[in-house]
LOPA-560245 format. One record per atom (N, C-alpha, C, O): x, y, z; residue in three letters. Coordinates in pm, whole numbers, plus 32768, in hexadecimal, padded with zeros to 4 digits. Layout:
BEGIN
XYZALA
...
//
This chain:
BEGIN
A5312B26DB1AUNK
A5892AF9DAAFUNK
A61B2B14DAD6UNK
A6392B7DDB10UNK
A6732AB7DAB7UNK
A6FF2AC5DADCUNK
A7432B2FDA86UNK
A7222B42DA11UNK
A7A22B74DAC3UNK
A7EC2BDBDA7CUNK
A8542B99DA21UNK
A89B2B3DDA4BUNK
A85C2BCAD9A4UNK
A8BB2B91D946UNK
A9432BD4D959UNK
A94A2C4DD96AUNK
A9B02B84D955UNK
AA352BBCD96AUNK
AA5B2C1ED8FAUNK
AA362C0AD886UNK
AAA52C86D91EUNK
AACE2CEAD8BCUNK
AB3A2CB2D85FUNK
AB852C58D885UNK
AB402CE7D7E7UNK
ABA62CBDD788UNK
AB7B2C4DD72DUNK
ABC12C2ED6CCUNK
AB0A2C0FD749UNK
AAD82BA1D6F6UNK
AA682BD2D69BUNK
AA212C32D6BAUNK
AA5A2B90D62BUNK
A9EA2BA8D5D1UNK
A99F2B23D5C4UNK
A9DC2ABAD5B1UNK
A91A2B2AD5CFUNK
A8C82AB2D5D4UNK
A8742AA4D556UNK
A8522B07D516UNK
A8532A27D534UNK
A7F82A0BD4C6UNK
A7B42986D4DFUNK
A7F22928D510UNK
A734297ED4BCUNK
A6E82902D4CCUNK
A6C428CED442UNK
A6952919D3ECUNK
A6DA284DD42EUNK
A6B92810D3AEUNK
A6612796D3C2UNK
A670274ED425UNK
A6052780D364UNK
A5AE270BD36AUNK
A5AA26C6D2E3UNK
A5AE2707D27AUNK
A5A22640D2E7UNK
A59525F0D26DUNK
A555256CD294UNK
A5862529D2EEUNK
A4EA2546D251UNK
A49B24D0D274UNK
A47424D9D308UNK
A42A2534D32DUNK
A4A4247ED35CUNK
A4822487D3EBUNK
A4FC24B0D43FUNK
A4F724A9D4B9UNK
A56824D9D3FEUNK
A5E22500D444UNK
A5E22596D460UNK
A5B825E5D40CUNK
A61125BBD4D7UNK
A61E2647D4FDUNK
A6AD265CD52CUNK
A6DE2613D582UNK
A6F026C2D4F3UNK
A77A26DFD518UNK
A784276DD54EUNK
A75327CBD511UNK
A7C5277AD5C0UNK
A7E527FED5F8UNK
A87B2813D5E3UNK
A8CD27CCD61EUNK
A89D2874D590UNK
A9292889D568UNK
A95B290CD5A3UNK
A9152972D5A0UNK
A9D42907D5D7UNK
AA14297DD615UNK
AA9D298ED5D5UNK
AAE9292ED5CBUNK
AABC2A08D5A9UNK
AB402A21D56FUNK
AB832A94D5B9UNK
AB422AEBD5F2UNK
AC092A90D5B5UNK
AC592AF9D5F4UNK
ACD92B05D5A2UNK
AD0D2A9FD574UNK
AD0E2B7DD58FUNK
AD8D2B89D546UNK
ADF72B2ED584UNK
AE0A2B2BD5FDUNK
AE3C2AE4D52DUNK
AE9F2A84D55EUNK
AEF32A4AD4EEUNK
AF142A8FD48DUNK
AF1529CAD4FDUNK
AF73298AD4A2UNK
AF32292CD43EUNK
AF7628FDD3E2UNK
AEB3290ED44BUNK
AE6F28B7D3EBUNK
AE4E282DD41EUNK
AE3027D5D3CEUNK
AE522815D4A1UNK
AE2E2791D4D5UNK
AD952784D4DBUNK
AD4F27E6D4F6UNK
AD64270CD4C2UNK
ACD426F4D4C0UNK
ACB42681D51DUNK
ACEE2615D512UNK
AC582699D57CUNK
AC2C2631D5D9UNK
AB96261DD5CAUNK
AB49267DD5C3UNK
AB6D259FD5C7UNK
AADF257CD5BDUNK
AABE2522D633UNK
AAF724B6D642UNK
AA61254FD687UNK
AA3B2507D701UNK
AAB524E0D755UNK
AABC2472D78BUNK
AB14253CD760UNK
AB8B2526D7B3UNK
ABF624D0D774UNK
AC5B24B5D7B5UNK
ABE624A5D6F8UNK
AC492452D6B3UNK
AC7D249ED638UNK
AC3824F4D603UNK
ACF6247ED60BUNK
AD2524BAD58EUNK
ACC92491D51AUNK
AC902424D51BUNK
ACBB24EAD4B9UNK
AC6124D1D449UNK
AC80244CD403UNK
AC242403D3DDUNK
AD01242BD3F2UNK
AD2823B1D3ABUNK
ACFC2334D3F5UNK
ACE322CCD3B7UNK
ACF2233CD47AUNK
ACC722C9D4CAUNK
AC3022BAD4C5UNK
ABFC224AD4BAUNK
ABE8232AD4CEUNK
AB562324D4D2UNK
AB1C2302D449UNK
AAC822A8D43EUNK
AB472349D3E2UNK
AB1C232BD358UNK
AB8D22E1D314UNK
ABEA2320D2E0UNK
AB86225DD313UNK
ABF5220DD2E1UNK
ABF62204D249UNK
AC5E21E3D20FUNK
AB842221D205UNK
AB82221DD173UNK
ABC4229AD13AUNK
ABA7230AD165UNK
AC1B2286D0DAUNK
AC6422F6D09DUNK
AC052359D05AUNK
AC1C23D2D05DUNK
AB992326D01DUNK
AB39237ECFD9UNK
AAF423DBD03DUNK
AADD2450D01FUNK
AAD223A6D0B3UNK
AA9323F9D11AUNK
AAF32466D14AUNK
AACA24D8D15FUNK
AB712442D15BUNK
ABD524A4D186UNK
ABE62513D11FUNK
ABEF2588D142UNK
ABE924ECD09EUNK
ABF8254FD032UNK
AB7F25ACD02DUNK
AB8E2625D01EUNK
AB062573D03AUNK
AA8C25C4D037UNK
AA892627D0A9UNK
AA5D2699D098UNK
AAB825FCD11FUNK
AAB62654D194UNK
AB1326CCD182UNK
AAF82738D1B8UNK
AB7F26BBD138UNK
ABE02727D125UNK
ABBB2787D0B4UNK
ABFB27EFD0A6UNK
AB552766D063UNK
AB3327B9CFEFUNK
AB14284BD012UNK
AB4728A3CFCDUNK
AAC2286AD079UNK
AAAA28F7D097UNK
AB292943D0BBUNK
AB3929B8D097UNK
AB842900D103UNK
AC032941D128UNK
AC5B2958D0AEUNK
AC9D29BFD0A2UNK
AC5C28F6D053UNK
ACAE2903CFDAUNK
AC792972CF7FUNK
ACC629C1CF4AUNK
ABF52977CF6EUNK
ABBC29D9CF12UNK
ABCF2A68CF46UNK
ABD52AC6CEF6UNK
ABD82A79CFCAUNK
ABEE2AFED002UNK
AC822B18D021UNK
ACA52B80D058UNK
ACD82AB9CFFEUNK
AD692AC2D015UNK
AD8A2ADCD0A9UNK
ADDE2B31D0C9UNK
AD482A93D100UNK
AD622AA5D190UNK
AD7B2A1FD1D4UNK
AD522A09D246UNK
ADC029C5D18DUNK
ADDA293ED1C3UNK
AE2F2943D242UNK
AE1228FBD2A2UNK
AE962996D242UNK
AEED299CD2B8UNK
AED82A1DD308UNK
AF302A46D354UNK
AE652A5BD2F7UNK
AE482AD9D33CUNK
ADF82AC4D3BCUNK
AE092B0DD41DUNK
ADA02A5ED3BCUNK
AD452A49D42DUNK
AD5529BED468UNK
AD6F295DD420UNK
AD4529B3D4ECUNK
AD332933D530UNK
AC9E291AD538UNK
AC502976D551UNK
AC75289CD522UNK
ABE7287AD51AUNK
ABC62810D582UNK
AC0E27ADD58FUNK
AB5A2827D5CDUNK
AB2427C3D62AUNK
AA9427ACD604UNK
AA48280CD5F4UNK
AA6C272DD5F5UNK
A9E3270DD5CFUNK
A9A926A5D62EUNK
A9EB2642D64EUNK
A92F26BCD65AUNK
A8E42659D6A8UNK
A86E262ED653UNK
A81F2681D625UNK
A86125AAD63EUNK
A7FA2577D5E6UNK
A7A22515D632UNK
A7D324C6D683UNK
A720251BD616UNK
A6C124BAD64DUNK
A6682488D5DDUNK
A64124D4D585UNK
A64A2407D5E0UNK
A5E823CCD586UNK
A61E23B0D4FBUNK
A68923DFD4D5UNK
A5D02362D4B0UNK
A5F12346D424UNK
A66522E6D413UNK
A69E22B4D474UNK
A68522CDD395UNK
A6F8227AD371UNK
A76B22D2D345UNK
A762234DD34CUNK
A7D72294D317UNK
A84F22E2D2F6UNK
A8362344D284UNK
A86823B5D289UNK
A7EB231DD21FUNK
A7D22375D1ADUNK
A78523F1D1D8UNK
A7A92461D1B3UNK
A71B23DED226UNK
A6CD244ED257UNK
A71C24A5D2B6UNK
A70D251FD2B7UNK
A7722466D306UNK
A7C324B2D364UNK
A827250BD31CUNK
A83E257DD345UNK
A86424D7D2B1UNK
A8C12529D263UNK
A87925A0D228UNK
A8AB2610D22CUNK
A8022589D1F0UNK
A7B325F7D1B8UNK
A790265FD220UNK
A79226D7D203UNK
A76F2633D298UNK
A74D268FD304UNK
A7C626E2D32DUNK
A7BA275AD346UNK
A83C26A3D336UNK
A8B526EBD35CUNK
A8D92751D2F1UNK
A90427C0D311UNK
A8C9272DD271UNK
A8E72789D204UNK
A8922807D211UNK
A8C52877D205UNK
A81127F6D22AUNK
A7B82868D236UNK
A7DA28BCD2B1UNK
A7DE2937D2AAUNK
A7F2287BD322UNK
A81528C2D39CUNK
A899290DD38FUNK
A8A6297ED3BEUNK
A8FA28CED34FUNK
A97D290DD339UNK
A96E2986D2DEUNK
A9AD29EED2F5UNK
A91C297AD277UNK
A90629E9D21BUNK
A8C52A5FD262UNK
A8EA2AD2D24CUNK
A8632A42D2B8UNK
A8212AACD303UNK
A8802AEFD365UNK
A8792B69D379UNK
A8D82AA0D3A2UNK
A93B2AD8D3FEUNK
A99F2B30D3B3UNK
A9C42B9BD3E4UNK
A9CA2B04D33CUNK
AA252B55D2EAUNK
A9E32BD8D2C1UNK
AA222C41D2C0UNK
A9632BD0D2A0UNK
A9172C48D27BUNK
A90E2CA8D2F1UNK
A9162D21D2E0UNK
A8FD2C70D369UNK
A8F82CC2D3E2UNK
A97F2D06D3FCUNK
A9842D77D42AUNK
A9EC2CBFD3DDUNK
AA722CF4D3F2UNK
AA962D5ED38BUNK
AAD62DC2D3ABUNK
AA6B2D48D30EUNK
AA8E2DA4D2A1UNK
AA1A2DAAD23FUNK
AA072D4DD1F0UNK
A9CE2E16D242UNK
A9582E26D1EEUNK
A9762E2FD15AUNK
A91D2E1AD107UNK
A9F42E4FD135UNK
AA192E5BD0A8UNK
AA1D2DD4D061UNK
AA222DD0CFE6UNK
AA1A2D67D0ABUNK
AA222CE1D06FUNK
A99B2CADD03EUNK
A9952C40D006UNK
A9302CF9D053UNK
A8AA2CC7D033UNK
A89C2C9DCFA1UNK
A8632C34CF85UNK
A8CE2CEDCF45UNK
A8C32CCCCEB6UNK
A9062C48CE95UNK
A8CE2BF6CE4CUNK
A97E2C35CEC9UNK
A9C92BB9CEB1UNK
A9802B40CEEAUNK
A9772AD8CEAAUNK
A94D2B4FCF64UNK
A9072ADFCFA5UNK
A8832AC1CF5FUNK
A85D2A4DCF53UNK
A83C2B29CF30UNK
A7BE2B12CEE9UNK
A7D72AD0CE62UNK
A78A2A79CE38UNK
A8422AF9CE1CUNK
A8632ABDCD9AUNK
A8812A28CDA9UNK
A86129D9CD50UNK
A8BF2A03CE17UNK
A8DE2976CE30UNK
A86A2928CE6AUNK
A87728B1CE84UNK
A7F7296BCE7FUNK
A77E292ECEB7UNK
A79228F8CF45UNK
A7532897CF6DUNK
A7EC2939CF91UNK
A808290DD019UNK
A7A32943D07DUNK
A793290CD0EAUNK
A75E29B0D05AUNK
A6FE29EED0B5UNK
A66F29C1D09AUNK
A61429EBD0E1UNK
A65A296CD035UNK
A5D4293FD011UNK
A5B128C2D062UNK
A5FC2860D062UNK
A54028C5D0A5UNK
A5112853D0F4UNK
A4D727EBD097UNK
A47B280AD04AUNK
A50A2771D09CUNK
A4D42703D04CUNK
A45F26C9D09AUNK
A4722685D0FFUNK
A3E526E2D06BUNK
A36D26C1D0BAUNK
A33C2632D0A5UNK
A2D5260CD0DCUNK
A38325E2D056UNK
A3542559D03EUNK
A35C2504D0BCUNK
A3C224FFD100UNK
A2ED24C2D0DBUNK
A2E6246CD150UNK
A2B723E1D124UNK
A28423D1D0B5UNK
A2C8237ED17AUNK
A29B22F7D15DUNK
A20222F3D161UNK
A1C42326D1BEUNK
A1C722B7D0FBUNK
A13522ACD0F6UNK
A1072243D15BUNK
A14821DBD16CUNK
A099225DD19DUNK
A06C2202D205UNK
A0342181D1CAUNK
A006217FD158UNK
A0382115D219UNK
A0012096D1EFUNK
9F6A209BD1F9UNK
9F3320CDD25AUNK
9F262065D191UNK
9E952061D192UNK
9E641FD6D1BBUNK
9EA81F72D1A6UNK
9DED1FD3D1F6UNK
9DB51F52D221UNK
9D8C1F02D1A5UNK
9D691F3AD13EUNK
9D921E7DD1B2UNK
9D6F1E25D142UNK
9DDF1E1AD0DCUNK
9DCB1DDFD071UNK
9E531E52D0F9UNK
9EC51E4CD09DUNK
9F421E23D0E8UNK
9F481E2CD163UNK
9FA81DF5D09DUNK
A0251DCDD0DBUNK
A0771E44D109UNK
A0AB1E46D178UNK
A0801EA9D0B0UNK
A0CA1F25D0D0UNK
A0701F9AD0ABUNK
9FF61F8CD0ACUNK
A0A9200CD08AUNK
A0582080D06AUNK
A0042069CFECUNK
9F8E208DCFE8UNK
A040202CCF86UNK
9FF82016CF08UNK
9FF51F84CEDCUNK
9F9E1F5DCE8EUNK
A0531F34CF0BUNK
A05B1EA9CEE0UNK
9FE81E57CF19UNK
9FCB1E5CCF90UNK
9FA71E0BCEC0UNK
9F371DB7CEEBUNK
9F671D28CF03UNK
9FD71D04CEE0UNK
9F0F1CD9CF41UNK
9F2B1C4ACF4DUNK
9F161C09CEC4UNK
9ED31C43CE6DUNK
9F4E1B92CEB1UNK
9F441B4FCE30UNK
9EB11B2ECE13UNK
9E691AFACE68UNK
9E881B4ECD99UNK
9DFE1B38CD72UNK
9DF01AADCD34UNK
9E3E1A86CCDDUNK
9D8A1A61CD61UNK
9D7119DCCD29UNK
9CE619DCCCECUNK
9C8319F3CD31UNK
9CDF19C1CC69UNK
9C5D19C3CC24UNK
9C0A1949CC4BUNK
9B901952CC56UNK
9C4C18D5CC61UNK
9C04185ACC85UNK
9C3A181FCD04UNK
9C0A17B8CD32UNK
//
């Protein structure tokens, strides 16, 4: 296993099929996702606001620099994964924040997944049109 660089705090987050590895270090508050600025990667304003919620609730918006690597899923799942990973990294950096992060439900894993498609049906539950005659 590769040695992790000193000075960083790590957190892993998962949501649907997205997995985010988040790394934070004391800094000025810049956020990079997959090597791009957050505003470029998550172009929807709502996604950007959701991603900043853990930092806002712990009052550390301009305290840490954040780097996130994400694989899989769509944008909504990826944002959820980054939120969880960022929260875990913040908890690793400062254990006193646990109450605040738990109250905001940032440390809770959302276990909902897409239901699989069943045979003889169009989707997971939707059937083909029924014809009586």
